[in-house]
Biopython code that builds the backbone (N, CA, C, O; Angstrom):
import numpy as np
from Bio.PDB.StructureBuilder import StructureBuilder

atoms = [
    (1, "MET", "N", (96.613, -266.176, 71.696)),
    (1, "MET", "CA", (97.902, -265.223, 72.101)),
    (1, "MET", "C", (97.275, -263.792, 72.655)),
    (1, "MET", "O", (96.704, -263.114, 71.801)),
    (2, "PRO", "N", (97.325, -263.299, 73.933)),
    (2, "PRO", "CA", (96.560, -262.368, 74.463)),
    (2, "PRO", "C", (97.445, -261.389, 74.200)),
    (2, "PRO", "O", (98.673, -261.408, 74.280)),
    (3, "ILE", "N", (96.439, -260.226, 73.762)),
    (3, "ILE", "CA", (96.677, -258.896, 73.329)),
    (3, "ILE", "C", (97.801, -258.215, 74.849)),
    (3, "ILE", "O", (97.537, -258.314, 76.048)),
    (4, "GLN", "N", (98.985, -257.584, 74.226)),
    (4, "GLN", "CA", (99.527, -256.821, 74.608)),
    (4, "GLN", "C", (99.225, -255.694, 75.499)),
    (4, "GLN", "O", (98.596, -254.862, 74.845)),
    (5, "GLN", "N", (99.394, -255.325, 76.655)),
    (5, "GLN", "CA", (98.983, -254.375, 77.053)),
    (5, "GLN", "C", (99.790, -253.562, 77.736)),
    (5, "GLN", "O", (100.601, -254.100, 78.490)),
    (6, "TYR", "N", (99.756, -251.760, 77.615)),
    (6, "TYR", "CA", (100.885, -250.598, 77.969)),
    (6, "TYR", "C", (99.839, -249.970, 78.787)),
    (6, "TYR", "O", (98.636, -249.906, 78.531)),
    (7, "TYR", "N", (100.454, -249.528, 79.781)),
    (7, "TYR", "CA", (100.439, -248.343, 80.421)),
    (7, "TYR", "C", (100.255, -246.853, 79.750)),
    (7, "TYR", "O", (100.782, -246.715, 78.645)),
    (8, "ARG", "N", (99.663, -245.893, 80.224)),
    (8, "ARG", "CA", (99.702, -244.342, 79.359)),
    (8, "ARG", "C", (100.919, -244.169, 79.818)),
    (8, "ARG", "O", (101.283, -244.631, 80.900)),
    (9, "GLY", "N", (101.774, -243.384, 78.923)),
    (9, "GLY", "CA", (103.373, -243.123, 79.180)),
    (9, "GLY", "C", (104.211, -244.255, 78.478)),
    (9, "GLY", "O", (105.285, -243.922, 77.978)),
    (10, "ASP", "N", (103.790, -245.610, 78.399)),
    (10, "ASP", "CA", (104.763, -246.583, 78.101)),
    (10, "ASP", "C", (104.865, -246.177, 76.609)),
    (10, "ASP", "O", (104.173, -245.388, 75.966)),
    (11, "SER", "N", (106.047, -247.025, 76.195)),
    (11, "SER", "CA", (106.925, -246.902, 75.011)),
    (11, "SER", "C", (106.155, -247.920, 74.219)),
    (11, "SER", "O", (105.454, -248.603, 74.966)),
    (12, "VAL", "N", (106.072, -248.189, 73.163)),
    (12, "VAL", "CA", (105.642, -249.673, 72.302)),
    (12, "VAL", "C", (106.662, -249.668, 71.628)),
    (12, "VAL", "O", (106.952, -248.570, 71.151)),
    (13, "ASP", "N", (107.452, -250.659, 71.366)),
    (13, "ASP", "CA", (108.749, -251.297, 70.290)),
    (13, "ASP", "C", (107.630, -252.330, 69.293)),
    (13, "ASP", "O", (107.330, -253.470, 69.649)),
    (14, "ILE", "N", (107.208, -251.807, 68.257)),
    (14, "ILE", "CA", (106.453, -252.294, 67.313)),
    (14, "ILE", "C", (107.536, -253.150, 66.557)),
    (14, "ILE", "O", (108.302, -252.611, 65.758)),
    (15, "LYS", "N", (107.568, -254.096, 66.748)),
    (15, "LYS", "CA", (108.571, -254.981, 65.356)),
    (15, "LYS", "C", (107.845, -255.722, 64.327)),
    (15, "LYS", "O", (106.688, -256.117, 64.466)),
    (16, "ILE", "N", (108.625, -255.910, 63.207)),
    (16, "ILE", "CA", (107.982, -255.950, 62.179)),
    (16, "ILE", "C", (108.729, -256.453, 61.082)),
    (16, "ILE", "O", (109.515, -255.728, 60.472)),
    (17, "ILE", "N", (108.525, -257.741, 60.764)),
    (17, "ILE", "CA", (109.147, -258.429, 59.875)),
    (17, "ILE", "C", (108.599, -258.564, 58.409)),
    (17, "ILE", "O", (107.410, -258.566, 58.089)),
    (18, "ILE", "N", (109.375, -258.643, 57.814)),
    (18, "ILE", "CA", (108.778, -258.707, 56.039)),
    (18, "ILE", "C", (108.970, -259.785, 55.308)),
    (18, "ILE", "O", (110.159, -260.104, 55.310)),
    (19, "LYS", "N", (108.469, -260.302, 54.843)),
    (19, "LYS", "CA", (109.044, -261.534, 54.497)),
    (19, "LYS", "C", (108.431, -262.134, 52.583)),
    (19, "LYS", "O", (107.201, -262.153, 52.523)),
    (20, "ASP", "N", (108.989, -262.469, 51.516)),
    (20, "ASP", "CA", (108.400, -262.896, 50.924)),
    (20, "ASP", "C", (107.617, -264.311, 50.256)),
    (20, "ASP", "O", (107.670, -265.433, 50.759)),
    (21, "ASP", "N", (106.945, -263.965, 49.094)),
    (21, "ASP", "CA", (106.149, -265.706, 49.394)),
    (21, "ASP", "C", (106.503, -267.214, 49.454)),
    (21, "ASP", "O", (105.745, -268.181, 49.370)),
    (22, "ASP", "N", (108.336, -267.154, 49.681)),
    (22, "ASP", "CA", (108.715, -268.248, 50.053)),
    (22, "ASP", "C", (109.546, -268.196, 51.305)),
    (22, "ASP", "O", (110.656, -268.700, 51.475)),
    (23, "GLY", "N", (108.934, -267.610, 52.021)),
    (23, "GLY", "CA", (109.286, -267.334, 53.468)),
    (23, "GLY", "C", (110.541, -266.339, 53.934)),
    (23, "GLY", "O", (110.847, -265.817, 55.007)),
    (24, "GLY", "N", (110.922, -266.337, 53.043)),
    (24, "GLY", "CA", (112.834, -265.401, 53.251)),
    (24, "GLY", "C", (112.062, -264.034, 53.479)),
    (24, "GLY", "O", (111.009, -263.585, 53.024)),
    (25, "LEU", "N", (112.917, -263.603, 54.280)),
    (25, "LEU", "CA", (113.362, -262.149, 54.895)),
    (25, "LEU", "C", (113.754, -260.955, 53.566)),
    (25, "LEU", "O", (114.933, -261.147, 53.268)),
    (26, "TYR", "N", (113.321, -260.136, 52.944)),
    (26, "TYR", "CA", (113.705, -259.163, 52.791)),
    (26, "TYR", "C", (113.249, -257.606, 52.815)),
    (26, "TYR", "O", (112.216, -257.367, 53.441)),
    (27, "ASP", "N", (113.751, -256.803, 52.351)),
    (27, "ASP", "CA", (113.821, -255.466, 52.072)),
    (27, "ASP", "C", (113.043, -254.716, 51.075)),
    (27, "ASP", "O", (113.326, -254.547, 49.889)),
    (28, "PRO", "N", (111.898, -254.238, 51.809)),
    (28, "PRO", "CA", (110.949, -253.161, 50.845)),
    (28, "PRO", "C", (111.682, -252.248, 50.553)),
    (28, "PRO", "O", (112.859, -252.070, 50.865)),
    (29, "ASP", "N", (110.629, -251.303, 49.604)),
    (29, "ASP", "CA", (111.392, -250.184, 49.216)),
    (29, "ASP", "C", (110.964, -249.250, 50.697)),
    (29, "ASP", "O", (111.720, -248.429, 51.216)),
    (30, "ASN", "N", (109.710, -249.572, 51.154)),
    (30, "ASN", "CA", (109.278, -248.526, 52.097)),
    (30, "ASN", "C", (108.989, -249.206, 53.481)),
    (30, "ASN", "O", (109.708, -250.205, 53.450)),
    (31, "VAL", "N", (108.358, -249.200, 54.616)),
    (31, "VAL", "CA", (107.693, -249.866, 55.715)),
    (31, "VAL", "C", (107.099, -248.670, 56.484)),
    (31, "VAL", "O", (107.867, -248.295, 57.370)),
    (32, "LYS", "N", (105.903, -247.930, 56.401)),
    (32, "LYS", "CA", (105.270, -247.118, 56.773)),
    (32, "LYS", "C", (104.379, -248.013, 58.320)),
    (32, "LYS", "O", (104.269, -249.183, 58.686)),
    (33, "VAL", "N", (103.902, -246.657, 58.841)),
    (33, "VAL", "CA", (103.447, -247.485, 59.998)),
    (33, "VAL", "C", (102.236, -246.268, 60.043)),
    (33, "VAL", "O", (102.178, -245.141, 59.553)),
    (34, "PHE", "N", (101.441, -246.960, 60.761)),
    (34, "PHE", "CA", (99.762, -246.579, 61.166)),
    (34, "PHE", "C", (99.318, -246.319, 62.413)),
    (34, "PHE", "O", (98.214, -246.626, 61.961)),
    (35, "ILE", "N", (99.109, -246.067, 63.485)),
    (35, "ILE", "CA", (98.765, -245.984, 64.498)),
    (35, "ILE", "C", (97.064, -245.600, 64.773)),
    (35, "ILE", "O", (96.832, -244.400, 64.622)),
    (36, "PHE", "N", (96.274, -246.160, 65.023)),
    (36, "PHE", "CA", (94.698, -245.666, 65.756)),
    (36, "PHE", "C", (94.384, -245.824, 67.093)),
    (36, "PHE", "O", (94.628, -246.922, 67.595)),
    (37, "ASP", "N", (93.804, -244.797, 67.897)),
    (37, "ASP", "CA", (93.765, -245.402, 69.061)),
    (37, "ASP", "C", (92.305, -245.824, 68.886)),
    (37, "ASP", "O", (91.699, -245.903, 67.817)),
    (38, "SER", "N", (91.835, -246.084, 70.127)),
    (38, "SER", "CA", (90.712, -246.546, 70.562)),
    (38, "SER", "C", (89.633, -246.222, 69.863)),
    (38, "SER", "O", (88.883, -247.076, 69.390)),
    (39, "LYS", "N", (89.456, -244.960, 69.735)),
    (39, "LYS", "CA", (88.620, -244.185, 69.161)),
    (39, "LYS", "C", (88.467, -243.703, 67.557)),
    (39, "LYS", "O", (87.742, -242.882, 66.994)),
    (40, "GLY", "N", (89.425, -244.548, 67.146)),
    (40, "GLY", "CA", (89.759, -243.861, 65.733)),
    (40, "GLY", "C", (90.583, -242.958, 65.346)),
    (40, "GLY", "O", (90.848, -242.672, 64.179)),
    (41, "ASN", "N", (90.870, -242.638, 65.994)),
    (41, "ASN", "CA", (92.171, -241.583, 65.895)),
    (41, "ASN", "C", (93.432, -241.152, 65.166)),
    (41, "ASN", "O", (94.324, -240.857, 65.961)),
    (42, "ASN", "N", (93.693, -241.057, 64.179)),
    (42, "ASN", "CA", (95.460, -241.081, 63.618)),
    (42, "ASN", "C", (95.838, -240.807, 64.241)),
    (42, "ASN", "O", (95.570, -239.666, 64.616)),
    (43, "MET", "N", (96.789, -241.569, 64.922)),
    (43, "MET", "CA", (98.295, -241.057, 65.863)),
    (43, "MET", "C", (99.500, -240.565, 65.123)),
    (43, "MET", "O", (100.369, -239.852, 65.625)),
    (44, "CYS", "N", (99.488, -240.890, 64.205)),
    (44, "CYS", "CA", (100.911, -240.573, 63.222)),
    (44, "CYS", "C", (101.264, -239.270, 63.196)),
    (44, "CYS", "O", (100.342, -238.465, 63.328)),
    (45, "THR", "N", (102.841, -238.668, 63.000)),
    (45, "THR", "CA", (102.822, -237.835, 62.789)),
    (45, "THR", "C", (102.796, -237.106, 61.629)),
    (45, "THR", "O", (102.482, -235.947, 61.357)),
    (46, "ASN", "N", (103.350, -238.404, 60.772)),
    (46, "ASN", "CA", (102.617, -238.014, 59.077)),
    (46, "ASN", "C", (101.362, -238.599, 59.109)),
    (46, "ASN", "O", (101.432, -239.820, 59.248)),
    (47, "GLN", "N", (100.200, -238.140, 59.025)),
    (47, "GLN", "CA", (98.967, -239.166, 58.975)),
    (47, "GLN", "C", (98.373, -239.358, 57.615)),
    (47, "GLN", "O", (97.531, -240.239, 57.434)),
    (48, "GLU", "N", (98.851, -238.425, 56.474)),
    (48, "GLU", "CA", (98.632, -239.015, 55.223)),
    (48, "GLU", "C", (99.525, -240.246, 55.189)),
    (48, "GLU", "O", (98.792, -241.228, 55.309)),
    (49, "GLU", "N", (100.752, -240.594, 55.081)),
    (49, "GLU", "CA", (101.417, -241.366, 54.600)),
    (49, "GLU", "C", (102.338, -242.505, 55.372)),
    (49, "GLU", "O", (103.095, -243.395, 54.985)),
    (50, "GLY", "N", (101.911, -242.047, 56.594)),
    (50, "GLY", "CA", (102.426, -242.897, 58.109)),
    (50, "GLY", "C", (103.795, -242.745, 58.428)),
    (50, "GLY", "O", (104.744, -242.554, 57.667)),
    (51, "ASP", "N", (103.776, -242.818, 59.231)),
    (51, "ASP", "CA", (105.401, -242.957, 59.812)),
    (51, "ASP", "C", (106.569, -244.215, 59.169)),
    (51, "ASP", "O", (106.214, -245.279, 58.662)),
    (52, "THR", "N", (107.454, -243.931, 59.282)),
    (52, "THR", "CA", (108.405, -244.313, 58.618)),
    (52, "THR", "C", (108.902, -245.446, 59.865)),
    (52, "THR", "O", (109.042, -245.140, 61.049)),
    (53, "ALA", "N", (109.100, -246.671, 59.340)),
    (53, "ALA", "CA", (110.021, -247.629, 60.752)),
    (53, "ALA", "C", (111.448, -247.472, 59.948)),
    (53, "ALA", "O", (111.787, -247.107, 58.822)),
    (54, "SER", "N", (112.182, -248.009, 61.292)),
    (54, "SER", "CA", (113.663, -248.478, 61.459)),
    (54, "SER", "C", (114.451, -249.796, 60.901)),
    (54, "SER", "O", (114.264, -250.913, 61.382)),
    (55, "LYS", "N", (115.307, -249.546, 59.886)),
    (55, "LYS", "CA", (115.671, -251.307, 59.814)),
    (55, "LYS", "C", (116.408, -251.484, 60.970)),
    (55, "LYS", "O", (117.030, -250.601, 61.560)),
    (56, "VAL", "N", (116.307, -252.851, 61.328)),
    (56, "VAL", "CA", (116.946, -253.428, 61.867)),
    (56, "VAL", "C", (118.252, -254.564, 61.614)),
    (56, "VAL", "O", (119.346, -254.646, 62.172)),
    (57, "SER", "N", (117.687, -255.304, 60.633)),
    (57, "SER", "CA", (118.382, -256.226, 59.893)),
    (57, "SER", "C", (117.601, -256.475, 58.620)),
    (57, "SER", "O", (116.624, -255.744, 58.455)),
    (58, "THR", "N", (117.871, -257.414, 57.656)),
    (58, "THR", "CA", (117.292, -257.607, 56.216)),
    (58, "THR", "C", (115.845, -258.118, 56.855)),
    (58, "THR", "O", (115.675, -259.170, 57.471)),
    (59, "GLY", "N", (114.876, -257.140, 56.561)),
    (59, "GLY", "CA", (113.552, -257.692, 56.584)),
    (59, "GLY", "C", (113.054, -257.674, 57.848)),
    (59, "GLY", "O", (111.929, -258.125, 58.062)),
    (60, "GLU", "N", (113.959, -257.061, 59.025)),
    (60, "GLU", "CA", (113.144, -256.746, 60.417)),
    (60, "GLU", "C", (113.122, -255.422, 60.104)),
    (60, "GLU", "O", (113.681, -255.010, 59.088)),
    (61, "TYR", "N", (112.477, -254.626, 60.941)),
    (61, "TYR", "CA", (112.316, -253.056, 61.305)),
    (61, "TYR", "C", (111.314, -253.033, 62.525)),
    (61, "TYR", "O", (110.485, -253.878, 62.861)),
    (62, "VAL", "N", (111.614, -251.902, 63.049)),
    (62, "VAL", "CA", (111.061, -251.223, 64.329)),
    (62, "VAL", "C", (110.614, -250.158, 64.495)),
    (62, "VAL", "O", (111.285, -249.154, 64.256)),
    (63, "PHE", "N", (109.347, -250.099, 64.954)),
    (63, "PHE", "CA", (108.790, -248.553, 64.969)),
    (63, "PHE", "C", (108.367, -248.559, 66.854)),
    (63, "PHE", "O", (107.692, -249.266, 67.604)),
    (64, "TYR", "N", (109.405, -247.072, 67.001)),
    (64, "TYR", "CA", (109.448, -246.844, 68.732)),
    (64, "TYR", "C", (108.021, -245.477, 68.480)),
    (64, "TYR", "O", (108.029, -244.499, 67.732)),
    (65, "TYR", "N", (106.931, -245.966, 69.455)),
    (65, "TYR", "CA", (105.775, -245.192, 69.495)),
    (65, "TYR", "C", (105.352, -245.124, 71.137)),
    (65, "TYR", "O", (104.917, -246.103, 71.745)),
    (66, "GLY", "N", (105.599, -243.537, 71.855)),
    (66, "GLY", "CA", (105.563, -243.057, 73.206)),
    (66, "GLY", "C", (104.175, -242.931, 73.092)),
    (66, "GLY", "O", (103.691, -242.514, 72.040)),
    (67, "ILE", "N", (103.109, -243.402, 74.543)),
    (67, "ILE", "CA", (101.796, -243.359, 73.960)),
    (67, "ILE", "C", (102.112, -242.324, 75.253)),
    (67, "ILE", "O", (102.972, -242.461, 76.124)),
    (68, "GLU", "N", (101.247, -241.371, 75.104)),
    (68, "GLU", "CA", (100.941, -239.649, 75.794)),
    (68, "GLU", "C", (100.696, -240.631, 77.508)),
    (68, "GLU", "O", (100.425, -241.781, 77.853)),
    (69, "ASP", "N", (100.931, -239.599, 78.015)),
    (69, "ASP", "CA", (99.972, -239.603, 79.389)),
    (69, "ASP", "C", (98.655, -239.739, 79.723)),
    (69, "ASP", "O", (98.161, -240.413, 80.627)),
    (70, "ASP", "N", (97.945, -238.788, 78.621)),
    (70, "ASP", "CA", (96.360, -238.481, 78.111)),
    (70, "ASP", "C", (95.396, -239.380, 77.297)),
    (70, "ASP", "O", (94.167, -239.377, 77.216)),
    (71, "SER", "N", (96.510, -240.280, 76.624)),
    (71, "SER", "CA", (96.002, -241.172, 76.133)),
    (71, "SER", "C", (94.812, -241.808, 76.059)),
    (71, "SER", "O", (94.603, -242.513, 77.047)),
    (72, "ASN", "N", (93.533, -241.817, 74.837)),
    (72, "ASN", "CA", (92.738, -242.725, 75.233)),
    (72, "ASN", "C", (93.117, -244.093, 75.811)),
    (72, "ASN", "O", (94.228, -244.427, 75.400)),
    (73, "THR", "N", (92.518, -245.055, 76.686)),
    (73, "THR", "CA", (92.454, -246.342, 77.286)),
    (73, "THR", "C", (92.054, -247.049, 75.964)),
    (73, "THR", "O", (91.766, -246.508, 74.896)),
    (74, "GLY", "N", (92.095, -248.376, 76.259)),
    (74, "GLY", "CA", (91.359, -249.315, 75.067)),
    (74, "GLY", "C", (91.743, -249.809, 73.682)),
    (74, "GLY", "O", (92.205, -248.948, 72.934)),
    (75, "ILE", "N", (91.660, -250.731, 73.331)),
    (75, "ILE", "CA", (91.868, -251.306, 72.306)),
    (75, "ILE", "C", (92.860, -250.390, 70.949)),
    (75, "ILE", "O", (92.044, -249.922, 70.155)),
    (76, "TRP", "N", (93.813, -250.168, 70.674)),
    (76, "TRP", "CA", (94.481, -249.344, 69.801)),
    (76, "TRP", "C", (94.454, -250.445, 68.615)),
    (76, "TRP", "O", (94.037, -251.579, 68.848)),
    (77, "LYS", "N", (94.949, -250.038, 67.242)),
    (77, "LYS", "CA", (95.345, -250.947, 65.972)),
    (77, "LYS", "C", (96.281, -250.057, 65.192)),
    (77, "LYS", "O", (96.024, -248.935, 64.755)),
    (78, "VAL", "N", (97.554, -250.821, 65.073)),
    (78, "VAL", "CA", (98.607, -251.072, 64.058)),
    (78, "VAL", "C", (98.502, -251.407, 62.688)),
    (78, "VAL", "O", (98.569, -252.632, 62.579)),
    (79, "PHE", "N", (98.375, -250.878, 61.665)),
    (79, "PHE", "CA", (98.623, -250.860, 60.479)),
    (79, "PHE", "C", (99.678, -250.640, 60.172)),
    (79, "PHE", "O", (100.267, -249.652, 60.610)),
    (80, "ILE", "N", (100.389, -251.737, 59.089)),
    (80, "ILE", "CA", (101.902, -251.870, 58.595)),
    (80, "ILE", "C", (101.187, -251.582, 57.392)),
    (80, "ILE", "O", (100.051, -252.011, 57.194)),
    (81, "ARG", "N", (101.942, -250.725, 56.421)),
    (81, "ARG", "CA", (101.917, -251.205, 54.771)),
    (81, "ARG", "C", (103.767, -251.023, 54.569)),
    (81, "ARG", "O", (104.566, -250.235, 55.075)),
    (82, "SER", "N", (103.908, -252.018, 53.709)),
    (82, "SER", "CA", (105.516, -252.304, 52.899)),
    (82, "SER", "C", (104.809, -251.858, 51.781)),
    (82, "SER", "O", (103.582, -251.763, 51.790)),
    (83, "THR", "N", (105.663, -251.517, 50.604)),
    (83, "THR", "CA", (106.093, -251.552, 49.495)),
    (83, "THR", "C", (106.865, -251.514, 48.804)),
    (83, "THR", "O", (107.776, -250.685, 48.815)),
    (84, "ASN", "N", (106.660, -252.718, 47.730)),
    (84, "ASN", "CA", (108.226, -253.788, 46.973)),
    (84, "ASN", "C", (107.902, -253.244, 45.578)),
    (84, "ASN", "O", (107.167, -253.865, 44.810)),
    (85, "ASN", "N", (108.464, -252.076, 45.271)),
    (85, "ASN", "CA", (107.902, -252.108, 43.402)),
    (85, "ASN", "C", (106.688, -251.666, 43.554)),
    (85, "ASN", "O", (106.396, -250.747, 44.320)),
    (86, "SER", "N", (105.967, -252.223, 42.907)),
    (86, "SER", "CA", (104.140, -251.863, 42.791)),
    (86, "SER", "C", (103.494, -252.317, 43.704)),
    (86, "SER", "O", (102.576, -251.676, 44.216)),
    (87, "ARG", "N", (103.977, -253.987, 44.245)),
    (87, "ARG", "CA", (103.223, -254.485, 45.419)),
    (87, "ARG", "C", (103.733, -253.699, 46.769)),
    (87, "ARG", "O", (104.798, -253.258, 47.202)),
    (88, "ILE", "N", (101.801, -253.808, 47.354)),
    (88, "ILE", "CA", (101.767, -253.060, 48.122)),
    (88, "ILE", "C", (101.578, -254.501, 49.484)),
    (88, "ILE", "O", (100.621, -255.212, 49.177)),
    (89, "THR", "N", (102.165, -254.896, 50.584)),
    (89, "THR", "CA", (101.603, -255.830, 51.592)),
    (89, "THR", "C", (101.098, -255.091, 52.337)),
    (89, "THR", "O", (101.112, -253.875, 52.149)),
    (90, "SER", "N", (100.375, -255.819, 53.644)),
    (90, "SER", "CA", (100.040, -254.960, 54.839)),
    (90, "SER", "C", (99.840, -255.979, 55.621)),
    (90, "SER", "O", (99.857, -257.161, 55.276)),
    (91, "ASN", "N", (99.567, -255.379, 57.126)),
    (91, "ASN", "CA", (99.305, -256.091, 58.282)),
    (91, "ASN", "C", (98.715, -255.578, 59.264)),
    (91, "ASN", "O", (99.360, -254.565, 59.534)),
    (92, "LEU", "N", (97.924, -255.670, 59.915)),
    (92, "LEU", "CA", (97.112, -255.530, 61.181)),
    (92, "LEU", "C", (97.324, -256.114, 62.576)),
    (92, "LEU", "O", (97.369, -257.344, 62.549)),
    (93, "SER", "N", (97.447, -255.642, 63.632)),
    (93, "SER", "CA", (97.767, -255.594, 64.324)),
    (93, "SER", "C", (96.889, -254.884, 65.587)),
    (93, "SER", "O", (96.038, -254.073, 65.223)),
    (94, "LYS", "N", (97.019, -255.108, 66.959)),
    (94, "LYS", "CA", (96.276, -254.465, 67.898)),
    (94, "LYS", "C", (97.312, -254.390, 69.550)),
    (94, "LYS", "O", (98.219, -255.221, 69.511)),
    (95, "PHE", "N", (97.293, -253.824, 70.458)),
    (95, "PHE", "CA", (97.823, -253.502, 71.493)),
    (95, "PHE", "C", (96.428, -252.731, 72.579)),
    (95, "PHE", "O", (95.876, -251.663, 72.315)),
    (96, "GLN", "N", (96.171, -253.462, 73.577)),
    (96, "GLN", "CA", (95.610, -252.609, 74.430)),
    (96, "GLN", "C", (95.856, -251.657, 75.441)),
    (96, "GLN", "O", (96.136, -252.226, 76.496)),
    (97, "VAL", "N", (95.861, -249.981, 75.559)),
    (97, "VAL", "CA", (96.126, -249.069, 76.136)),
    (97, "VAL", "C", (95.417, -249.060, 77.838)),
    (97, "VAL", "O", (94.381, -248.427, 78.038)),
    (98, "ILE", "N", (96.002, -249.709, 78.802)),
    (98, "ILE", "CA", (95.018, -249.721, 80.166)),
    (98, "ILE", "C", (95.614, -248.240, 81.257)),
    (98, "ILE", "O", (96.657, -247.629, 81.028)),
    (99, "GLU", "N", (94.787, -247.969, 82.254)),
    (99, "GLU", "CA", (94.618, -246.823, 82.900)),
    (99, "GLU", "C", (96.341, -247.457, 84.043)),
    (99, "GLU", "O", (96.576, -248.664, 84.073)),
    (100, "ASP", "N", (97.083, -246.672, 84.655)),
    (100, "ASP", "CA", (97.969, -247.030, 85.214)),
    (100, "ASP", "C", (97.326, -247.482, 86.555)),
    (100, "ASP", "O", (96.275, -246.852, 86.677)),
    (101, "ILE", "N", (97.502, -248.231, 87.506)),
    (101, "ILE", "CA", (96.976, -248.452, 88.590)),
    (101, "ILE", "C", (97.473, -247.597, 89.838)),
    (101, "ILE", "O", (96.976, -247.780, 90.949)),
]
sb = StructureBuilder()
sb.init_structure("model")
sb.init_model(0)
sb.init_chain("A")
sb.init_seg("    ")
for serial, (resi, resn, name, xyz) in enumerate(atoms, 1):
    if name == "N":
        sb.init_residue(resn, " ", resi, " ")
    sb.init_atom(name, np.array(xyz, "f"), 0.0, 1.0, " ", f" {name:<3s}", serial, name[0])
structure = sb.get_structure()
């Protein structure tokens, strides 16, 4: 699957699906998002705890991130961490920021 590309100044809608071991959707205690630019800089508002995703429906969340006009180009990483009781689940995805033509 090709990596999603965005221009500087674009808004990224990060869709998050949370499933249990049997594939059923569920709501964890919290869903945190960490975004790192191509140089490894933590771009979160809350850099230590991560930013909170918004619930759309059971097990479905979204996080909106606005890429600044002067952001670094290249491959960015998105780290999702959900916590349910003492169980922590994580997921890593990527997107690419490119210069406007």
